[in-house]
Steps between C-alpha positions, in 0.01 A plus 500: 500500500158639397306308235515638147225422254341624178200405291406631156184385325127565469207519740119480478286623791121471547318651800143580600525877449337689213709557188807705584513388866505806729761328720751573225476872585475460881120532510263263686396175332184497290306273738681551831667159478765347277542159346744430221737264330816578309703277274842548353764349275870540574680544170828552682575487869728391779517480878865510601645210298163336425357557152126567467464528122184357344281452805139605559352614829167608651413708806147501644383767746183578691432780748176549700532879467749746360845360429666746738278375784660158479357165611561355154551141390759401242599190311774460241507234232844421362591319178527128573802477267714698745744303713533540877732802485297669226175446692642660812643790300165570332319465832723761660443743213122447490476540879705820492792350690863596428359832377554859613196609705220642284695470176283245312131415489593153624639651820217751548217251450663234718542756780119532519438128548375335815510156337751376242414150385769253400591527130365247253720351227298443186511503123407855395369556146556872437511729197534880518507751215548840660456712187185313394358513856431129498582217738390150586571309819417148608610294797303178482237476774607830656488798263352606169552860396514716191570859406392700197469858378220724626232543234386856434120500552457785251660341195557135595874525437788414729577787738861564594618679814769449757684640797845655504648472848866609510530452877297180523589185693357266234547652155597815312209458257202264482241441231143496633241239408237279656516155644292215633617217719405238756743383766444209741842456656437552870434866419171541312486763226216542246527786249301595192600774253679710760833684500807341349842628411787364297859611545867429460644403837865585564618528859756394754542504878508882495189559285389560143775531238445770237 
């Protein structure tokens, strides 16, 4: 029998592109390379009979050129509170396994990897407020990251914009913001006031759920 899974929760993503991230509309990256980290919280989820409610996760990616050109490196960090079955379930989801081809960003990104490092199991301190465009992430000794609204340079106020993507493989709508983060987890990422987005994540083995 095929695996059946579902996760519903929130996600925070920070990459090295300029605000808005041209990759989101199938344009080349801002700098010709991509490095990013994403973090999520599973409010409700399952993998077959295994419950995944309440766990945090992180995915770290780095490509030497455009994402579509491949040769990327990936590492997942999975909530240390998960038991053996829950860890394996989350690993499969984060690595795009047990998923219809091309139907989630987990699958698509993993398909461009030449090196997938073994997952780490750590305590993940994560808070995401999608509507406020704010997030904080800490994995002791490995990651410190934060997201916040973009500040309008003309009036000094918080600027709000987002992307509606009805056919997307990650979200239907994401709030845009900026983020900064430093990752030293076998994949090195160092970002300062670059693109971030905040979204509700709701998907299963066949893709995003409306």
